[in-house]
Phi, psi and omega in degrees: 000318179299311180296308181305313184292332174288359187099000180289142181269068182254136177293160174196137177297125183263153169230124178051036173091004185241129176292317178302313177297328174298312179303311179306320184283342186251311188294319181294329181281321167303317178297318180300313185294321171308309180297320185272358182056049182285157174294165172302319185288319181299319178294318180303313176297319178299321180290321182294319170300319177289318180289321180285321178303311180301320183296318185293313185297309178299343182289348180268000182260166177281164176306320175234144175206167176277009180252135189286123183294348175290336173303305177303310186303310184291338173283330173290321176301314174306315179298319183297317180294324179297312179308308184293333178273000181081022184277179176274173175301315174301317179292322176303315178300312174305321181298315177301314177290330183289317183296310182298329176295320185282330189240006187300342184264006184280128196259140173269125175233047171097151183289122186193171182307323180295349177300331179299330176293321179298311177303319180293316179302313181292320172300321180294314179295328176296311179300310174305316176299316167309307184300305174314305185292324178286356168265001182071030178254120180213147179276135176208147177053054176218109182069228181272011177269119178260172177287336184256113184308320179308307180297328172306303178302314176300316177299317174302311178302316176297322177289319174296314183288310189266317192274347184255007185299316180291323180296318174306313180295321183289323177287331177291325185285322179294313184293326186283350177276000000 
């Protein structure tokens, strides 16, 4: 991510139009699968969960926002890692809620080399959320986090779409100086 944001012409899988989000949706899942010695089919399924989950969550956002897309991506990564570890649907939902509760304040202030730090933070959050969820520890009914993961995703979408308009305008104003 750092090299790509610095101008290196390195290929990356994209997710929802973002190379950094593609890196986030792919590499942690691949590394977890390698560590677990997962089959090619399990890896393929986990990558599908990660990428489609991220796309689904981000479909609740406007095309551009002041909200870092790696939050949604890392929530989907956590879901995919729960799958690789043999977790339940309920644990996958916990993992999504855990990531969103952990990273919901991450602001996007333009594509630049420091995005690599946000990729790292997001991947770490996904791993931590997975460990917690697999221990049946999950955030629910706090702030924008609902007991129901679909409601959490809707709440996040509302926050990003409606609640961050002024933030987006302020970031653009700051960057223009």
